[in-house]
N, C-alpha and C positions, 0 to 999 in steps of 0.2 A: 410923833412916833406911834407906831402901831402898838396898841396896849397888849396884844398877844405876845409881843416880843419882850415885854418887861420881865424883870426877874421875879417880880411878885406873881405875875400870871403863870410863868413857867413853873413856879413852885406851889401854885394853887391847887385847890381841891380837884378841879376838872381834869387837869393834867395828871395828877397823882393817881386818880381813880383809873384813868386810861392806861397808865403804866402798869398798875396792878392787874388790870383786866388782861392785857396782852400776856403778862407772865402766867396768869392762870390758864388762859386758852392754849398757850404753847404746851403746857404740861398735859392738857387734855388731848391735844392733837398728837403729841408724842405717843400717848397710850393707844391712839388709833393707828399709829404707824405712818402718819403724814409728815413728821418732821424729824425722823430718826437720822443718826449719823451727821448731825448739824445741818441737814438739808431742810428745805422749805423755809417759809417765813410768813409774817403777818404784819399788816399795817392797819391802823384805825385812826380816823379823824377824832379830835377832841370835840365832843358835842357841847355846844354852847348856844342856847337860843338867842343870845344877844349878838351873835356874830353870824353873818351870812355863811352858809355852808362852804361856799367857794373860797372863803378866807379863813376857815377854821384851821387850827394847828394840826399837823400830821405826826403821829408817833409810829416808829418802825423798830422791829426787832433787829439786833445786830447780826452780822454775817459770821459764819464759821464757828459758832458757839453751841454748846450743848443746850438745846432749846428747853429741855425739861428742867434744867437747873438755873434758868435765868431769873434774876430778881428785877423788881420794878425799876431800880436805878440803872439797869443795863440798857434801857431803851434810848433811842435817838429821838430828839424832838426837832421837827422841821417846820419851816414856814409853809404857807399855802403854795408857794412856788418851788418848793423843794430845797431851799437853803437850810443848812444845819444851824439850829439855834442853840442846841444843847447836846453834848456828847458824853457818854459814860467815861468814868475814870479807868485808867489801865489797872489790870489785876496782876498779881505776881505770877511767876512761872508755876505751872505749865500753861497758864492761860495765854492766848494770843493777844496782841494789841487790839484794841477795839476798832471795829470797822462797820460802817453802816451797811445794811443789807445790799447784796449784789442785785437784788430784785428791784431796788429803788427806781430806776428809770422805767421799768415795766409797771410798777405800782402807780407812778405818776401818770402814765397814759390812761389807766382806768379812772383815776381821779379827774383828769382833764377832759376826757372824751365821754365819760358816762356819769359824771357827777356822783361818783361812788362815795360811800361813807366808810367803807372798809374793804380790804382786799386780802385774800388768803392764797398763798402759794403752797400747794401740797405735792409731796413726793409719794403719796399713797400708791401702793403697788397696783391697785385697780386702775388708777388713772394712767399708769405707765403701760400695763399689759393691753389695755383696750385699744391703744393706738397701734398695736402690733398685729391685731387680728387680720387687718388688711393693710399691708405696708404701703400700698399705693393710694389709699383713701385719704381724701382731704377733709373728711368730716366724720363725726360719729353721729349716728342716727338711731333713734329708738321711739317706739310708740306703744300705746295701750299698756302702760304700766302705772300703777297707782302713784308711785313716788314722783312721777312727772309733775304732779299737781304742786309739788314743793318748789318748783322752778318758776320764777316770776314770769307772768304772762302766759302760762301753759296750763292745759287741763288734760284729763285722762285720755281723751280722744286725739289730742294734738300730737304731731310729730316733733320731737325735740331734736334740734340740730346743733351740734357743737363743732366749730371749726378746729382743724388740727394743723399746727405749724411745725416745721422741721426744727430739730434741735441743733444747737451750735455748741462750740467748745466753751464759750463764756456766756454767762447769763445776760449781760448787757447787750450782746450781739443779737438777742431775740427781740429787742425793743421795736425795731421797724416792722418786722413781720407780725408782731402782736398787734401793733397799731393798725396795720392793714386789715387784719382779721376782724378787729373791733369795728372798723368802718364798713367792711363788706358784709357783716352780719349784724345789722342794727338791733336785733332782738336778743342776741346772745348775752348771757351774763357770765360766760366762761370761755376760755381758750385752752385747748389741750396742746401740750408740747410732746411730740413723738419721742418715745423711749425716755421720758423725763418726768412729766407730771402735769399739773393743771393750775391755771390761775382763775380764781372765782371772785367776783365782786358783788356787792349788794348796797342798798341804800344805807344800811347800818351794819354793825357787827353781827347782830342777830340774823339779819337777812343773809349776809354772806355765809355765816356758819350753817344756817339751815340749808341753804342751797348746796353748799359744799358737801354736806352729809347726804343730800339727795343724789347729787352727781355721783359720788362714790358708790352709793347703793346701786344705781342704774348701771354703772360700769361693771360692777361685780355681777349683776344679773345677766348682762350681755355676755360676759366671759363664761358663766356657767351654762347659759343657753347654747352658746357656741360649742362647748364641750359635749352637750347632749345632741348636737346636730340640729338645733332649732334656730329659727330666724327671728332675732330680736327686733328687726326693722319692720316687720309686717304686723298687722293688727291681731291675727290669730296665733302668731308665734309658732307656725307650723314648721315642718321639715325644711331645711335649707334647700332651695331649688337650684337646679342646674339647667342651663339652656345651651344645648350643643357642647356639653362638657364644661361650661363656665359656671363656677360657683359664684352666686351673686349676693349672698347675704351681706348686708352692710356695705356693699360696694358702691361708692359714689364717684368713681373715676373711670372704671373700665366700661366702655360702651357695650351694651348687649346687641348682638347682631342677629338679623333674620335673613335667610337666603330666599330670594325671589325665585320664581319658576325659571327665569332666564339665567340664573346663576349669579346675578349681581347681589352684592351685600348692601343691605339697607338698615340703618340704625333705628331701633325703637326709640321713642321718646323716653327720657328718664322719668318724667312725671306727666300725668294727664290731669287737667283741671276742668271740671264739668260744671256748667250752669245747671239749674234744676228746671225751672218753668220753660216748657217748650223744648227741652233737651232730654232730660231723664224722665220727665213727668209731664202729662198733658196739661196745657194751659187751663183747660176746663176744670181740672181738679183744684187749681189755685183760685180761679175766679168764681167757680160755682159751688165749691165746698169749703175751702179754708177761709176765704174772705167773708162769706156770709156767716160762717160759724163765729168768727171773731166779732163781727159787727153785732150779731144777735146776743152775744154773751158778755160783751164788754162791761155792761152795767152790773150784771150778776157777779162777774169775776171781781170787779173793784169793790163791791159791797162786801163780798165774803172774805176778801183778803186785804182789806184796806189798811190794817194796822201792821201787816207783816213787813219786815225790812225789804223784801224783794219788791213788793208793790209800792212801797214808799220811794224806792229808787226809781221805779218806772214813772211815778208821778213827778218826781224831781226832773227827770229827762223831758217829760211832756211839758211841764211848766216852762222850761228853758226854750223848747222848740216853739211853743205857742207864743211866748213873748217875742221871739225873733219873727214869727209869722205876722204878728200884729204890727210890728215896726215896719215890716216890708209890705204890708197891705195884702197878705195872702187871703184869697177868698175862703170863707168858711171858718176862719179863726175867730174864736170868741174868748174874751178874758176869763181866766180861771180865778175865782175868788180865793183869798187867803184861807189857811187851814181853820182859823178861828171863826170863819163864816159858817162852819157846820159841814159835817161829812156829806150830807145829801146834796147840798149846793155845789160842793167841789166835784162830786161824782157826776152830777148832771152836766156841768161844764166840760169835764173830761170826755164824757160820752159824745157830746156834740162835736168836739174837736176831733176825736178819733174817728167818728163816722165820716166827717168831711175829708180826713186824710185817706181813709180807705176808699172812698168814692173817687178821689183824685189819683188813686194808685201811687201814692208818694213813697219813694224809696228812702226813708229816713230812719235813723237808728232808734229814735224815741218810739215810733210806731211799731217797728219790727220787734223790739224787745218785749213790749206789752203783748203783741200778737202771739209771740212764742210762748209766753207764760199761759195765755188763754188756751192755746192749742195743746199745751202740755196736759192740762186738765182734761181736755177732750180725748186725747189718746189714752190717758190713764183710766178713763171711764168707758173706754171702748166705743165712744161716740164718733171717733175718727179713725181712719186707716189710710196710710200713705199709698199712693198709686205711682208705679213706675212702668214704663213700657216694657213689654215682654223680652226685648232683646237686651235690656240693661243687666240683669243678674248674670247672664252667661258671659257677657263682655267683661264685667267686673271680675269674675272668676278667672277668665283667661288672662287678663292683665296682671292679676294678682300672682298667677302661676309663673308669669314671665318676670316677675320682680319689679314691675312698673308701679310706682306709687301713684295713687289716685286721690285727688282732693276735690272738694266742692267749693264753689264760689257763687254765692247767691245773695240777693238783696234781703232775703229773710235772715233773721238772727241765726247764730250758730246753734242755739238751742232748737229752733224750728227746723233747721236742716237735720239735726240728729234725730229729731222726732219722726220726720218723714221716712228716713232710711232705716230707722229702728223699728218701725211698725208698717211695713209695706205689704202689698198683696202677694209678695214673694218672700215674706219673712224678714228677719233682721239682716240687713245688708251692711251694717256698720263695720263688720270685720274686714271688709274690702277697702275701707276708706282710711287714709292716713291723716286727714285733717280737714278743717272747715274754715273758710274765710267768709266774712260778711262785710257790711258797709263801714265797719270800723277801719277796714283797710283803705277804704275810699270808694267813691262812686264808680259803678261798673262801666261807665262811659268815659272815664278819664284814664289816660295813659299811665299817670303816676301810680294808680292802683295796681296795675300789672307789674310795674317796676318793683313796687313794694312786695308783691307776691314772689317775684323772681328772687329778690334778696332774702326773703324769709325761707324759701326752699333751698337756698344755697347752691344752686346749679352753677356749673362753670360758665354757661351762657344761657340767655333767655330762650333761645331756640331749642334747648333741651326740654322745654315745656310745650305740650300740645293743649290748647284751650278749645273747648267745644261749647258753642252757644247758638241760640236762634236769633240773636239780636245783631243786626248789621253794625250799629254804632259801637257795641261792645267788641265785636270782632275787629273793627277798625282801630279801636284804642289798644287792644292787645297786640295787634300786629305792629303798631307803632312802637310798642315796648320791646319788640323783637321776638315775641312768642310765635310759634306755629299755630295756625287757626283753621278750624273746620266749622262751617255753619250747619246747624242741625235743621233738617227739613222734616217737620212733624205735622200731623193733622191739626188744623186750627192755628198754626203759626202765621204771623204776618208775612205778606209777600216781601221779597227782597228787591232792591233796586236792579235795573238792568245793568249788565256788565259789571257786577259787583266785584269780580275778580277773586273770590274765595272758593276753595274746595267745599263741597257740600256732601252731606250723608243723610240718608233717611233711616239708617239703622246702625247701631253700634257694631254690628257684625261686620260692617264694611271697613271699620277702622283697624 
């Protein structure tokens, strides 16, 4: 018999503490306006280190009750597969007979599909109104807001995308559409229900609560920016733009159209994803400025920052990469001594490995993370300045005015990307960029990487994305994923194969 189903366990400390926690949180959420009128709900897994998370007990608040008046004994206890193990006792009139949360089937999807530790269902007015700003939109999008950092896997410069599903008359009827949204948006930790509310999950109750608070803040910000006529979906939050009379703030479903000289209508891409080296920036800047700077300063950087958490994380990544290289017989890889061998010996081995990686121009996360941190110091000390082609700023400004989201996908780390565009010969261009992708998404020559980007951007179809690169193999991989592709022809770029079959451009003004 599963010991979590025993009466002793059901009446034990872990279960009782979780009962009390849900009761306390519901009173807090009531005061925030998330669970008023008996609406909304919460579920938490009973944390127990001796039991795998997938088999931990599940506690849920009941349905149709005054959430702010719930007591610990009012909670339902469920097994990991959703079977009710313990139900509350009925209360006298005017209380209704006890009933497990109508959200139960939806909560179980978050547990099963995302290995959640807790799920919150809120009827907060912000989560309801934000879905009404554009009744046709299938997503909520926002970028360049500090509270985005409170959402798992996101930073200030990233674009947060939350799927929106349509409401139904009964809660359980939402189960299938919620599951589809969870599958279609692998990075989301929430799903909005139009004219209804939101489901938010996290690894623990603290994670779910923190993210729920951040989501509600961001929804409220979007509503207030909308009232001011400002666009919450763009980096600078400027005035909402119109293209031929079409207001496009937050619009993720209505295609923007442009009229050609011959009168035909041609859709703009919803998103543009740009490579850096050989596309926005001369290859020579990378090979003759950035790489030499990193190579010349790696020893100094490691010595000066050796004990910082950031550098220790970099060293951990490098150790793992070098160990893999040694096992595979990669040229230039040398063993890194253990930490107790002494700081100088460790640094010397790290420098030797990093120099070999740079010389081989390897596109690996361990190297790119360290390079980004070295370059950060260079930009801060005004020893480096990013270079972009002269046509880039004007094109970014034009696309921004048209409401087209622009992203960067480079083998350099996201930090390195932000540094280049934040310190260019044309000033800070980050206000035009909605997000950054690096090799944590996948190798740039693998189709799966572009599938992942398409899913992250939440477009209706991959062809809504235009990818611009100078590398034929990257173009081929992106095309196989369904993206539209243009190859960049810039001075110093490698020649293309004959009959490559791609559109080309020598200036962004042509796009």
